[in-house]
C-alpha positions in Angstrom: 278.7 -30.6 213.2 281.4 -29.8 215.8 280.6 -30.6 219.5 281.1 -27.6 221.8 282.9 -28.5 225.0 282.4 -26.9 228.4 284.0 -27.3 231.8 282.7 -28.1 235.1 284.3 -27.7 238.4 283.5 -29.8 241.6 284.9 -29.3 245.0 285.6 -32.4 246.9 287.9 -33.2 249.8 291.5 -34.3 249.0 291.2 -37.7 250.7 288.2 -38.6 248.7 289.5 -37.3 245.4 292.8 -39.2 245.9 291.1 -42.5 246.9 288.6 -42.3 243.7 291.6 -41.3 241.5 293.5 -44.4 242.6 290.5 -46.7 242.2 289.8 -45.3 238.7 293.3 -45.7 237.7 293.2 -49.4 238.7 290.2 -49.7 236.3 292.1 -47.9 233.6 290.1 -44.7 233.9 290.9 -41.1 234.8 288.5 -38.9 236.7 287.4 -36.9 233.8 286.5 -40.1 231.8 284.6 -41.6 234.7 282.7 -38.2 235.3 281.8 -38.1 231.6 280.5 -41.8 231.5 278.4 -40.9 234.6 276.9 -37.8 232.9 276.3 -39.8 229.7 274.5 -42.6 231.7 272.2 -39.9 233.3 271.5 -38.6 229.8 270.6 -41.9 228.4 268.5 -43.1 231.4 267.1 -39.8 232.3 267.9 -40.8 235.9 270.7 -41.1 238.4 272.4 -44.2 237.9 273.1 -44.9 241.5 271.2 -46.8 244.1 270.9 -44.2 247.1 270.2 -45.7 250.4 271.3 -45.4 254.0 273.8 -48.2 253.9 275.9 -48.7 257.0 278.9 -49.3 255.0 278.7 -46.1 252.7 282.0 -46.7 251.4 281.0 -49.9 249.8 279.2 -50.1 246.4 276.2 -52.1 246.3 276.3 -55.3 244.2 273.7 -54.0 241.9 275.6 -50.6 241.3 279.0 -52.7 240.8 277.3 -54.7 238.1 276.1 -51.5 236.5 279.5 -49.9 236.6 281.2 -53.1 235.4 278.8 -53.3 232.5 279.3 -49.7 231.5 283.1 -50.2 231.7 282.9 -53.2 229.6 280.6 -51.3 227.0 283.0 -48.5 226.8 286.1 -50.9 226.4 284.6 -53.1 223.8 282.5 -50.7 221.8 284.1 -47.3 222.4 286.0 -45.7 219.6 289.8 -46.4 219.3 292.4 -44.0 217.9 296.0 -44.5 216.6 297.0 -41.0 217.4 296.0 -37.8 219.2 295.5 -36.2 215.8 293.0 -38.7 214.9 291.1 -38.3 218.0 291.2 -34.6 217.9 289.9 -34.7 214.4 287.0 -37.1 215.3 286.3 -35.0 218.5 285.9 -31.7 216.6 284.1 -33.1 213.4 
């Protein structure tokens, strides 16, 4: 069965967007993939996969969240599907 895709829009300040984009690029990810990973984790766990607290260094990820993110990245890289062409990817995406 074909999966129907939808689009979401998020408003965020330019400085944050650019900083996050650069960090994700260093990890080999784009913004869209990272957001999809975040949403899939919410779907799987039925919870928000973040530790929310009043950290005095709000720009620093907690060690626990860093471990969770690294594990999710590793899973995506080692168990994710790989495609040899855009055509093969599109065929898989819509079948």
